VEXZA-256385 format. One record per residue (C-alpha): residue number from 0; residue in one letter; x negated, y, z negated. Coordinates in nm, 4 decimals, m for minus. Example, Ala and Ser with C-alpha at 12.3 -4.5 7.8 and 13.67 -1.06 7.14 Angstrom:
BEGIN
+-----+---+----------+----------+----------+
!   k ! r !        u !        v !        w !
+-----+---+----------+----------+----------+
!   0 ! a !  m1.2300 !  m0.4500 !  m0.7800 !
!   1 ! s !  m1.3670 !  m0.1060 !  m0.7140 !
+-----+---+----------+----------+----------+
//
This chain:
BEGIN
+-----+---+----------+----------+----------+
!   k ! r !        u !        v !        w !
+-----+---+----------+----------+----------+
!   0 ! m !   0.4193 !  m2.3109 !   1.9718 !
!   1 ! t !   0.5537 !  m2.6625 !   1.9242 !
!   2 ! s !   0.8807 !  m2.7562 !   2.0887 !
!   3 ! l !   1.0363 !  m2.7897 !   1.7422 !
!   4 ! m !   0.9439 !  m2.4323 !   1.6428 !
!   5 ! q !   1.0407 !  m2.3045 !   1.9850 !
!   6 ! h !   1.3842 !  m2.4561 !   1.9313 !
!   7 ! a !   1.4023 !  m2.3001 !   1.5826 !
!   8 ! a !   1.3114 !  m1.9591 !   1.7278 !
!   9 ! e !   1.5817 !  m1.9968 !   1.9915 !
!  10 ! q !   1.8362 !  m2.0982 !   1.7282 !
!  11 ! a !   1.7427 !  m1.7896 !   1.5242 !
!  12 ! g !   1.7718 !  m1.5578 !   1.8253 !
!  13 ! l !   1.4001 !  m1.4790 !   1.8049 !
!  14 ! a !   1.2752 !  m1.6557 !   2.1179 !
!  15 ! d !   1.1800 !  m1.3297 !   2.2913 !
!  16 ! i !   0.9768 !  m1.2156 !   1.9897 !
!  17 ! a !   0.8129 !  m1.5581 !   1.9667 !
!  18 ! d !   0.7117 !  m1.5309 !   2.3322 !
!  19 ! r !   0.5522 !  m1.1911 !   2.2727 !
!  20 ! v !   0.3666 !  m1.3220 !   1.9678 !
!  21 ! d !   0.2430 !  m1.6142 !   2.1797 !
!  22 ! r !   0.1103 !  m1.3691 !   2.4378 !
!  23 ! g !  m0.0482 !  m1.1429 !   2.1760 !
!  24 ! e !   0.1745 !  m0.8476 !   2.2660 !
!  25 ! r !   0.2563 !  m0.5616 !   2.0307 !
!  26 ! l !   0.5942 !  m0.5802 !   1.8584 !
!  27 ! t !   0.8372 !  m0.2884 !   1.8536 !
!  28 ! y !   1.0370 !  m0.1070 !   1.5880 !
!  29 ! d !   1.3469 !  m0.3037 !   1.6869 !
!  30 ! d !   1.1488 !  m0.6276 !   1.6629 !
!  31 ! g !   1.0531 !  m0.5336 !   1.3088 !
!  32 ! l !   1.4150 !  m0.4744 !   1.2124 !
!  33 ! r !   1.5177 !  m0.8116 !   1.3536 !
!  34 ! l !   1.2381 !  m0.9931 !   1.1721 !
!  35 ! y !   1.3352 !  m0.8307 !   0.8419 !
!  36 ! r !   1.7030 !  m0.9138 !   0.8861 !
!  37 ! t !   1.6935 !  m1.2682 !   1.0187 !
!  38 ! p !   1.7758 !  m1.5408 !   0.7662 !
!  39 ! a !   1.5271 !  m1.7688 !   0.9465 !
!  40 ! l !   1.2312 !  m1.6853 !   0.7232 !
!  41 ! h !   1.0604 !  m2.0116 !   0.8211 !
!  42 ! v !   1.0421 !  m1.8889 !   1.1813 !
!  43 ! v !   0.9069 !  m1.5490 !   1.0759 !
!  44 ! g !   0.6463 !  m1.7224 !   0.8594 !
!  45 ! h !   0.5431 !  m1.9527 !   1.1428 !
!  46 ! l !   0.4936 !  m1.6593 !   1.3786 !
!  47 ! a !   0.2946 !  m1.4705 !   1.1149 !
!  48 ! n !   0.0778 !  m1.7749 !   1.0515 !
!  49 ! q !   0.0128 !  m1.8009 !   1.4236 !
!  50 ! v !  m0.1290 !  m1.4472 !   1.4233 !
!  51 ! r !  m0.3149 !  m1.5068 !   1.0967 !
!  52 ! e !  m0.4935 !  m1.8121 !   1.2366 !
!  53 ! r !  m0.5672 !  m1.6348 !   1.5632 !
!  54 ! l !  m0.7494 !  m1.3626 !   1.3682 !
!  55 ! n !  m0.8941 !  m1.5514 !   1.0724 !
!  56 ! g !  m0.8637 !  m1.9241 !   1.1358 !
!  57 ! d !  m0.8406 !  m2.1306 !   0.8161 !
!  58 ! r !  m1.0448 !  m1.8809 !   0.6150 !
!  59 ! c !  m0.9066 !  m1.7278 !   0.2965 !
!  60 ! y !  m1.1102 !  m1.4452 !   0.1509 !
!  61 ! w !  m1.1658 !  m1.3650 !  m0.2146 !
!  62 ! v !  m1.3970 !  m1.1310 !  m0.4044 !
!  63 ! r !  m1.5638 !  m1.1076 !  m0.7437 !
!  64 ! n !  m1.4235 !  m0.7718 !  m0.8447 !
!  65 ! q !  m1.3521 !  m0.5516 !  m1.1412 !
!  66 ! h !  m1.0657 !  m0.3049 !  m1.1876 !
!  67 ! i !  m1.1130 !   0.0102 !  m1.3940 !
!  68 ! n !  m0.8428 !   0.2639 !  m1.4812 !
!  69 ! y !  m1.0326 !   0.5689 !  m1.6008 !
!  70 ! t !  m0.7264 !   0.7571 !  m1.7298 !
!  71 ! n !  m0.3556 !   0.6978 !  m1.7625 !
!  72 ! v !  m0.2739 !   1.0659 !  m1.8076 !
!  73 ! c !  m0.0713 !   1.1823 !  m1.5090 !
!  74 ! n !   0.1504 !   1.4796 !  m1.4280 !
!  75 ! k !   0.3384 !   1.3235 !  m1.1340 !
!  76 ! s !   0.6191 !   1.1525 !  m1.3315 !
!  77 ! c !   0.6841 !   0.8848 !  m1.0675 !
!  78 ! v !   1.0058 !   0.7018 !  m1.1527 !
!  79 ! f !   0.8638 !   0.3606 !  m1.0601 !
!  80 ! c !   0.5491 !   0.3850 !  m1.2753 !
!  81 ! s !   0.5053 !   0.2063 !  m1.6095 !
!  82 ! f !   0.1396 !   0.2981 !  m1.6443 !
!  83 ! y !   0.1247 !   0.6737 !  m1.6873 !
!  84 ! a !   0.1282 !   0.8935 !  m1.9965 !
!  85 ! a !   0.2422 !   1.2535 !  m1.9625 !
!  86 ! p !  m0.0265 !   1.5140 !  m2.0377 !
!  87 ! r !   0.1532 !   1.6050 !  m2.3611 !
!  88 ! d !   0.1727 !   1.2406 !  m2.4781 !
!  89 ! h !  m0.1486 !   1.2373 !  m2.6785 !
!  90 ! d !  m0.0718 !   0.9107 !  m2.8594 !
!  91 ! k !  m0.0361 !   0.7096 !  m2.5396 !
!  92 ! g !  m0.2779 !   0.8903 !  m2.3091 !
!  93 ! y !  m0.6479 !   0.8164 !  m2.2742 !
!  94 ! v !  m0.9463 !   0.9347 !  m2.0699 !
!  95 ! m !  m1.2620 !   0.7276 !  m2.0391 !
!  96 ! s !  m1.5893 !   0.9172 !  m2.0514 !
!  97 ! p !  m1.8553 !   0.8461 !  m1.7863 !
!  98 ! e !  m2.0437 !   0.6580 !  m2.0563 !
!  99 ! q !  m1.7380 !   0.4429 !  m2.1289 !
! 100 ! v !  m1.6919 !   0.3726 !  m1.7579 !
! 101 ! g !  m2.0540 !   0.2630 !  m1.7404 !
! 102 ! a !  m2.0080 !   0.0444 !  m2.0473 !
! 103 ! k !  m1.6985 !  m0.1141 !  m1.8963 !
! 104 ! v !  m1.9001 !  m0.2116 !  m1.5901 !
! 105 ! r !  m2.1915 !  m0.3279 !  m1.8030 !
! 106 ! a !  m1.9590 !  m0.5584 !  m1.9994 !
! 107 ! y !  m1.9418 !  m0.7860 !  m1.6937 !
! 108 ! a !  m2.3097 !  m0.7650 !  m1.6032 !
! 109 ! h !  m2.3325 !  m1.1459 !  m1.6211 !
! 110 ! i !  m2.0930 !  m1.1781 !  m1.3224 !
! 111 ! p !  m2.2189 !  m1.1002 !  m0.9695 !
! 112 ! i !  m1.9375 !  m0.8527 !  m0.9029 !
! 113 ! r !  m1.9272 !  m0.7275 !  m0.5430 !
! 114 ! e !  m1.6542 !  m0.4658 !  m0.5710 !
! 115 ! v !  m1.5526 !  m0.2151 !  m0.8382 !
! 116 ! h !  m1.1992 !  m0.0878 !  m0.7854 !
! 117 ! m !  m1.1242 !   0.2299 !  m0.9820 !
! 118 ! v !  m0.8046 !   0.4345 !  m0.9894 !
! 119 ! g !  m0.6221 !   0.6410 !  m1.2481 !
! 120 ! g !  m0.3532 !   0.8970 !  m1.3115 !
! 121 ! v !  m0.3558 !   1.2489 !  m1.1728 !
! 122 ! n !  m0.4889 !   1.4222 !  m1.4829 !
! 123 ! p !  m0.4863 !   1.8028 !  m1.4423 !
! 124 ! k !  m0.7365 !   1.8569 !  m1.7246 !
! 125 ! l !  m1.0303 !   1.6690 !  m1.5726 !
! 126 ! p !  m1.3019 !   1.8847 !  m1.4113 !
! 127 ! y !  m1.4500 !   1.8187 !  m1.0693 !
! 128 ! q !  m1.7875 !   1.7046 !  m1.2015 !
! 129 ! y !  m1.6166 !   1.4354 !  m1.4082 !
! 130 ! y !  m1.5181 !   1.2415 !  m1.0951 !
! 131 ! l !  m1.8688 !   1.2578 !  m0.9547 !
! 132 ! d !  m2.0089 !   1.1446 !  m1.2888 !
! 133 ! i !  m1.7860 !   0.8361 !  m1.3241 !
! 134 ! v !  m1.8734 !   0.7242 !  m0.9720 !
! 135 ! a !  m2.2418 !   0.7777 !  m1.0470 !
! 136 ! a !  m2.2046 !   0.5823 !  m1.3730 !
! 137 ! i !  m2.0741 !   0.2811 !  m1.1817 !
! 138 ! r !  m2.3463 !   0.3122 !  m0.9189 !
! 139 ! a !  m2.6146 !   0.3174 !  m1.1905 !
! 140 ! e !  m2.4826 !  m0.0091 !  m1.3364 !
! 141 ! r !  m2.3932 !  m0.1778 !  m1.0071 !
! 142 ! p !  m2.6272 !  m0.0506 !  m0.7354 !
! 143 ! e !  m2.5382 !  m0.3434 !  m0.5079 !
! 144 ! a !  m2.1578 !  m0.3342 !  m0.5420 !
! 145 ! t !  m1.9068 !  m0.1543 !  m0.3224 !
! 146 ! i !  m1.7343 !   0.1242 !  m0.5144 !
! 147 ! k !  m1.3721 !   0.1512 !  m0.4030 !
! 148 ! a !  m1.2144 !   0.4384 !  m0.5932 !
! 149 ! f !  m0.9412 !   0.7032 !  m0.5919 !
! 150 ! t !  m0.6162 !   0.6923 !  m0.3996 !
! 151 ! m !  m0.5334 !   0.9601 !  m0.1440 !
! 152 ! i !  m0.3252 !   1.1304 !  m0.4134 !
! 153 ! e !  m0.6215 !   1.1412 !  m0.6513 !
! 154 ! i !  m0.8471 !   1.2757 !  m0.3761 !
! 155 ! e !  m0.6043 !   1.5669 !  m0.3301 !
! 156 ! q !  m0.6272 !   1.6472 !  m0.7015 !
! 157 ! i !  m1.0056 !   1.6173 !  m0.7103 !
! 158 ! a !  m1.0423 !   1.8530 !  m0.4140 !
! 159 ! r !  m0.7951 !   2.0958 !  m0.5680 !
! 160 ! v !  m0.9675 !   2.1159 !  m0.9053 !
! 161 ! g !  m1.3062 !   2.1528 !  m0.7371 !
! 162 ! k !  m1.1807 !   2.4183 !  m0.4974 !
! 163 ! r !  m1.3247 !   2.2110 !  m0.2134 !
! 164 ! s !  m1.1816 !   2.1098 !   0.1189 !
! 165 ! l !  m1.0833 !   1.7455 !   0.1451 !
! 166 ! a !  m1.3871 !   1.6801 !   0.3629 !
! 167 ! e !  m1.6255 !   1.8521 !   0.1212 !
! 168 ! c !  m1.4774 !   1.6621 !  m0.1719 !
! 169 ! l !  m1.5073 !   1.3270 !   0.0042 !
! 170 ! l !  m1.8658 !   1.3953 !   0.1050 !
! 171 ! d !  m1.9553 !   1.4887 !  m0.2544 !
! 172 ! l !  m1.8010 !   1.1654 !  m0.3803 !
! 173 ! k !  m1.9779 !   0.9684 !  m0.1100 !
! 174 ! a !  m2.3100 !   1.1206 !  m0.2143 !
! 175 ! a !  m2.2363 !   1.0146 !  m0.5739 !
! 176 ! g !  m2.1830 !   0.6539 !  m0.4626 !
! 177 ! l !  m1.8273 !   0.6193 !  m0.3319 !
! 178 ! d !  m1.8006 !   0.3662 !  m0.0469 !
! 179 ! m !  m1.4310 !   0.3184 !   0.0157 !
! 180 ! l !  m1.0795 !   0.4282 !  m0.0841 !
! 181 ! p !  m0.8084 !   0.1889 !  m0.2067 !
! 182 ! g !  m0.4689 !   0.1982 !  m0.0406 !
! 183 ! g !  m0.2473 !   0.3014 !  m0.3304 !
! 184 ! g !  m0.0288 !   0.6086 !  m0.3477 !
! 185 ! a !   0.1374 !   0.5527 !  m0.0119 !
! 186 ! e !   0.4462 !   0.3949 !  m0.1745 !
! 187 ! v !   0.6944 !   0.4140 !   0.1171 !
! 188 ! f !   0.6616 !   0.6691 !   0.3964 !
! 189 ! s !   1.0106 !   0.8121 !   0.3553 !
! 190 ! e !   1.1115 !   1.1681 !   0.2725 !
! 191 ! r !   1.4286 !   1.0346 !   0.1087 !
! 192 ! i !   1.2347 !   0.8112 !  m0.1289 !
! 193 ! h !   0.9693 !   1.0788 !  m0.1820 !
! 194 ! e !   1.2346 !   1.3189 !  m0.3095 !
! 195 ! e !   1.4054 !   1.0534 !  m0.5198 !
! 196 ! l !   1.1127 !   0.8719 !  m0.6816 !
! 197 ! f !   0.7819 !   1.0600 !  m0.6524 !
! 198 ! w !   0.8585 !   1.4199 !  m0.5581 !
! 199 ! a !   0.5538 !   1.5643 !  m0.7354 !
! 200 ! k !   0.3083 !   1.3659 !  m0.5210 !
! 201 ! g !   0.2013 !   1.4394 !  m0.1661 !
! 202 ! d !   0.4307 !   1.3116 !   0.1050 !
! 203 ! s !   0.3538 !   1.0611 !   0.3810 !
! 204 ! q !   0.2017 !   1.3215 !   0.6123 !
! 205 ! r !  m0.0383 !   1.4280 !   0.3399 !
! 206 ! w !  m0.1403 !   1.0672 !   0.2653 !
! 207 ! v !  m0.2137 !   1.0067 !   0.6320 !
! 208 ! e !  m0.4068 !   1.3345 !   0.6565 !
! 209 ! v !  m0.6359 !   1.2401 !   0.3664 !
! 210 ! a !  m0.6881 !   0.8929 !   0.5117 !
! 211 ! r !  m0.7639 !   1.0342 !   0.8569 !
! 212 ! i !  m1.0282 !   1.2702 !   0.7164 !
! 213 ! a !  m1.1863 !   0.9958 !   0.5055 !
! 214 ! h !  m1.2018 !   0.7556 !   0.7991 !
! 215 ! g !  m1.3586 !   1.0267 !   1.0131 !
! 216 ! l !  m1.6322 !   1.0683 !   0.7518 !
! 217 ! g !  m1.7142 !   0.6975 !   0.7531 !
! 218 ! i !  m1.5180 !   0.6177 !   0.4374 !
! 219 ! p !  m1.2776 !   0.3324 !   0.5159 !
! 220 ! s !  m0.9695 !   0.2514 !   0.3125 !
! 221 ! n !  m0.7040 !  m0.0054 !   0.2479 !
! 222 ! a !  m0.3327 !   0.0689 !   0.2873 !
! 223 ! t !  m0.0240 !  m0.0424 !   0.0965 !
! 224 ! l !   0.3544 !  m0.0503 !   0.0906 !
! 225 ! l !   0.5482 !  m0.0628 !  m0.2375 !
! 226 ! y !   0.8655 !  m0.2657 !  m0.1821 !
! 227 ! g !   1.1564 !  m0.4047 !  m0.3807 !
! 228 ! h !   1.3077 !  m0.0865 !  m0.5270 !
! 229 ! v !   1.5367 !   0.1550 !  m0.3354 !
! 230 ! e !   1.3752 !   0.1394 !   0.0080 !
! 231 ! q !   1.5678 !   0.0522 !   0.3211 !
! 232 ! t !   1.4555 !  m0.1819 !   0.5962 !
! 233 ! e !   1.4277 !   0.0995 !   0.8502 !
! 234 ! e !   1.1930 !   0.2885 !   0.6181 !
! 235 ! k !   0.9626 !  m0.0087 !   0.5768 !
! 236 ! v !   0.9365 !  m0.0643 !   0.9519 !
! 237 ! r !   0.8596 !   0.3046 !   1.0076 !
! 238 ! h !   0.5953 !   0.2838 !   0.7337 !
! 239 ! l !   0.4228 !  m0.0055 !   0.9085 !
! 240 ! m !   0.4375 !   0.1674 !   1.2439 !
! 241 ! l !   0.2918 !   0.4907 !   1.1040 !
! 242 ! l !   0.0005 !   0.2940 !   0.9584 !
! 243 ! r !  m0.0426 !   0.1155 !   1.2916 !
! 244 ! e !  m0.0632 !   0.4503 !   1.4690 !
! 245 ! l !  m0.3222 !   0.5739 !   1.2178 !
! 246 ! q !  m0.5259 !   0.2575 !   1.2704 !
! 247 ! d !  m0.5094 !   0.2978 !   1.6490 !
! 248 ! e !  m0.6620 !   0.6421 !   1.5977 !
! 249 ! t !  m0.9240 !   0.5857 !   1.3272 !
! 250 ! k !  m0.9932 !   0.2098 !   1.2979 !
! 251 ! g !  m1.0502 !   0.2837 !   0.9278 !
! 252 ! i !  m0.8004 !   0.0528 !   0.7543 !
! 253 ! i !  m0.9798 !  m0.2577 !   0.6295 !
! 254 ! c !  m0.6875 !  m0.4437 !   0.4719 !
! 255 ! f !  m0.3145 !  m0.3996 !   0.4173 !
! 256 ! i !  m0.1553 !  m0.4993 !   0.0860 !
! 257 ! p !   0.2225 !  m0.5224 !   0.0382 !
! 258 ! l !   0.2800 !  m0.4410 !  m0.3294 !
! 259 ! s !   0.5696 !  m0.6097 !  m0.5101 !
! 260 ! f !   0.7532 !  m0.3657 !  m0.7379 !
! 261 ! h !   0.7686 !  m0.4565 !  m1.1072 !
! 262 ! p !   1.0675 !  m0.2716 !  m1.2583 !
! 263 ! e !   0.9984 !  m0.3500 !  m1.6244 !
! 264 ! n !   0.9211 !  m0.0437 !  m1.8389 !
! 265 ! t !   0.9978 !   0.1976 !  m1.5520 !
! 266 ! g !   1.2801 !   0.4372 !  m1.4711 !
! 267 ! l !   1.4150 !   0.1654 !  m1.2424 !
! 268 ! a !   1.4250 !  m0.1102 !  m1.5036 !
! 269 ! h !   1.7875 !  m0.1851 !  m1.4123 !
! 270 ! l !   1.6790 !  m0.3228 !  m1.0742 !
! 271 ! p !   1.5984 !  m0.6911 !  m1.0262 !
! 272 ! p !   1.2383 !  m0.7656 !  m0.9248 !
! 273 ! p !   1.1633 !  m0.8868 !  m0.5724 !
! 274 ! t !   1.2018 !  m1.2599 !  m0.5208 !
! 275 ! g !   0.9295 !  m1.4901 !  m0.3963 !
! 276 ! l !   1.1099 !  m1.5128 !  m0.0639 !
! 277 ! q !   1.1003 !  m1.1347 !  m0.0290 !
! 278 ! d !   0.7293 !  m1.1372 !  m0.1129 !
! 279 ! l !   0.6691 !  m1.3875 !   0.1670 !
! 280 ! r !   0.8759 !  m1.1876 !   0.4147 !
! 281 ! e !   0.6811 !  m0.8680 !   0.3407 !
! 282 ! i !   0.3524 !  m1.0506 !   0.3951 !
! 283 ! a !   0.4772 !  m1.1985 !   0.7221 !
! 284 ! l !   0.6150 !  m0.8696 !   0.8549 !
! 285 ! a !   0.2902 !  m0.6931 !   0.7787 !
! 286 ! r !   0.0926 !  m0.9570 !   0.9667 !
! 287 ! l !   0.3221 !  m0.9384 !   1.2695 !
! 288 ! m !   0.3581 !  m0.5596 !   1.2920 !
! 289 ! l !   0.0020 !  m0.4540 !   1.2014 !
! 290 ! d !  m0.1695 !  m0.6157 !   1.4969 !
! 291 ! n !  m0.4701 !  m0.3846 !   1.4654 !
! 292 ! v !  m0.5435 !  m0.4526 !   1.0951 !
! 293 ! t !  m0.7531 !  m0.7654 !   1.0569 !
! 294 ! h !  m0.6711 !  m0.8560 !   0.6965 !
! 295 ! i !  m0.3454 !  m0.8933 !   0.5016 !
! 296 ! k !  m0.3685 !  m0.9507 !   0.1275 !
! 297 ! s !  m0.1321 !  m1.1241 !  m0.1124 !
! 298 ! f !  m0.2221 !  m0.9623 !  m0.4434 !
! 299 ! w !  m0.1919 !  m1.2596 !  m0.6781 !
! 300 ! i !  m0.1359 !  m1.0542 !  m0.9913 !
! 301 ! m !   0.1774 !  m0.8924 !  m0.8483 !
! 302 ! n !   0.2987 !  m1.1850 !  m0.6349 !
! 303 ! t !   0.2010 !  m1.4667 !  m0.8764 !
! 304 ! v !  m0.0464 !  m1.7399 !  m0.7916 !
! 305 ! a !   0.2212 !  m1.9752 !  m0.6560 !
! 306 ! v !   0.3668 !  m1.7210 !  m0.4130 !
! 307 ! t !   0.0179 !  m1.6183 !  m0.3053 !
! 308 ! q !  m0.0641 !  m1.9785 !  m0.2253 !
! 309 ! a !   0.2467 !  m2.0005 !  m0.0049 !
! 310 ! a !   0.1633 !  m1.6607 !   0.1467 !
! 311 ! l !  m0.1565 !  m1.8075 !   0.2925 !
! 312 ! w !   0.0764 !  m1.9801 !   0.5417 !
! 313 ! y !   0.2937 !  m1.6711 !   0.5922 !
! 314 ! g !   0.0292 !  m1.4355 !   0.7271 !
! 315 ! a !  m0.2023 !  m1.3573 !   0.4350 !
! 316 ! d !  m0.5739 !  m1.4322 !   0.4631 !
! 317 ! d !  m0.6827 !  m1.2766 !   0.1320 !
! 318 ! t !  m0.5924 !  m1.3293 !  m0.2352 !
! 319 ! d !  m0.7842 !  m1.0357 !  m0.3878 !
! 320 ! g !  m1.0217 !  m1.1622 !  m0.6547 !
! 321 ! t !  m1.1229 !  m1.2400 !  m1.0092 !
! 322 ! i !  m1.0002 !  m0.8953 !  m1.1330 !
! 323 ! q !  m1.1208 !  m0.9160 !  m1.5000 !
! 324 ! e !  m0.8630 !  m0.6627 !  m1.6310 !
! 325 ! y !  m0.5513 !  m0.5058 !  m1.4803 !
! 326 ! e !  m0.3210 !  m0.2478 !  m1.6388 !
! 327 ! i !  m0.1032 !  m0.0947 !  m1.3682 !
! 328 ! t !   0.1912 !  m0.3377 !  m1.3969 !
! 329 ! r !   0.1116 !  m0.4768 !  m1.7412 !
! 330 ! d !   0.1306 !  m0.3561 !  m2.0983 !
! 331 ! p !  m0.2130 !  m0.1954 !  m2.1452 !
! 332 ! h !  m0.2204 !  m0.2910 !  m2.5134 !
! 333 ! t !  m0.0948 !  m0.6499 !  m2.5171 !
! 334 ! d !  m0.1508 !  m0.7936 !  m2.1705 !
! 335 ! r !  m0.4661 !  m0.6422 !  m2.0248 !
! 336 ! e !  m0.6697 !  m0.9460 !  m1.9296 !
! 337 ! q !  m0.5603 !  m1.0732 !  m1.5905 !
! 338 ! r !  m0.8331 !  m1.2897 !  m1.4490 !
! 339 ! l !  m0.9182 !  m1.6055 !  m1.2642 !
! 340 ! t !  m1.2644 !  m1.7552 !  m1.2602 !
! 341 ! s !  m1.4252 !  m1.8012 !  m0.9213 !
! 342 ! d !  m1.3877 !  m2.1789 !  m0.9556 !
! 343 ! e !  m1.0176 !  m2.1462 !  m1.0349 !
! 344 ! l !  m0.9582 !  m1.9105 !  m0.7457 !
! 345 ! m !  m1.1395 !  m2.1314 !  m0.4962 !
! 346 ! a !  m0.9516 !  m2.4380 !  m0.6206 !
! 347 ! l !  m0.6191 !  m2.2613 !  m0.5730 !
! 348 ! i !  m0.7155 !  m2.1703 !  m0.2179 !
! 349 ! r !  m0.8308 !  m2.5242 !  m0.1372 !
! 350 ! e !  m0.5009 !  m2.6628 !  m0.2686 !
! 351 ! t !  m0.3259 !  m2.4808 !   0.0154 !
! 352 ! g !  m0.5489 !  m2.6346 !   0.2821 !
! 353 ! r !  m0.7392 !  m2.3116 !   0.3439 !
! 354 ! v !  m1.1152 !  m2.2588 !   0.3236 !
! 355 ! p !  m1.2265 !  m2.0122 !   0.0526 !
! 356 ! v !  m1.4769 !  m1.7506 !   0.1674 !
! 357 ! e !  m1.6325 !  m1.5168 !  m0.0864 !
! 358 ! r !  m1.6572 !  m1.1648 !   0.0546 !
! 359 ! d !  m1.7536 !  m0.8118 !  m0.0330 !
! 360 ! a !  m1.5099 !  m0.5186 !  m0.0074 !
! 361 ! l !  m1.5726 !  m0.4891 !   0.3672 !
! 362 ! y !  m1.5074 !  m0.8587 !   0.4298 !
! 363 ! r !  m1.8683 !  m0.9479 !   0.4850 !
! 364 ! p !  m1.9145 !  m1.3096 !   0.3692 !
! 365 ! i !  m2.1441 !  m1.3647 !   0.0735 !
! 366 ! e !  m2.4147 !  m1.6115 !   0.1703 !
! 367 ! e !  m2.5172 !  m1.6992 !  m0.1823 !
! 368 ! v !  m2.2187 !  m1.7870 !  m0.3978 !
! 369 ! g !  m2.4180 !  m1.7429 !  m0.7176 !
! 370 ! c !  m2.3146 !  m1.8565 !  m1.0626 !
! 371 ! a !  m1.9564 !  m1.9644 !  m1.1279 !
! 372 ! q !  m1.7697 !  m1.7205 !  m1.3509 !
+-----+---+----------+----------+----------+
//
């Protein structure tokens, strides 16, 4: 650390934490609280960048990916969700057939997509075979791509409807072509928030249990934290520490993604959205507390391109990817296309002084960049 930053850390009362970061030591719960509460965000960002460069140098990863939402019908009624349609809402709800899923993938056959990310609502009317069929439909169209599908909450529903154990369900999906689970559905590991905002979904213990079983079966996952609503600082630090404990045990978390809450069109529309400064702090805290997770992502669609560019100096080493379409925090009828070309994405990364590295879902670099799309 430069003498200037050392002085800034001392002025902020963070010199002891800065020393531990310098030595590569694990930070504590109390350290996390202090880093969240200090007004010296520039010091927190510097420390996070120090860890980021220790792990990933100047590299910034990106992926040619495609998002698919196979259904928006959901019976969980989460207060923070703008995406779902209740099972009785036939005008708003939709379910894609396996053939439609395959066609959606085929629509981007001209792009060398490396990762297909598929999630949806918890739809009680879908049979077990349906989930196997939509995975198989993607695999038939994209035999070379990584299929990252179904949150821990969806896996619970799939196992339930199939009358399978979680392990049996995951193995069936793996045989159909599933490679990896996304990190959604975790929200915030807090019983208070669970009861207030998403009581119908599994709690934090259940999420961790599903993840632990998946990791044990060789199915890695990402992990997330939804912030900027009614959560408290203590709850966020506990969330990060619970994920760190899981990672110590399983080594199955590939990337952590702080998710910025978008209140528009939700039951929490009266709340202001997170600021760019809060986005940067969440990225930095994740990088500092999750010492055993190699990659921290700034999801450009939720954080904006500008904040994501700044986040590459606040701990993030990944921007996500080209996306193609995204519906979770957008109006699915009027604002579905959310995409950057590969050239645009690489240019944005280079503007920050980082080196763009195309990857697959497991962060293996792509040797041949292929055509620009």
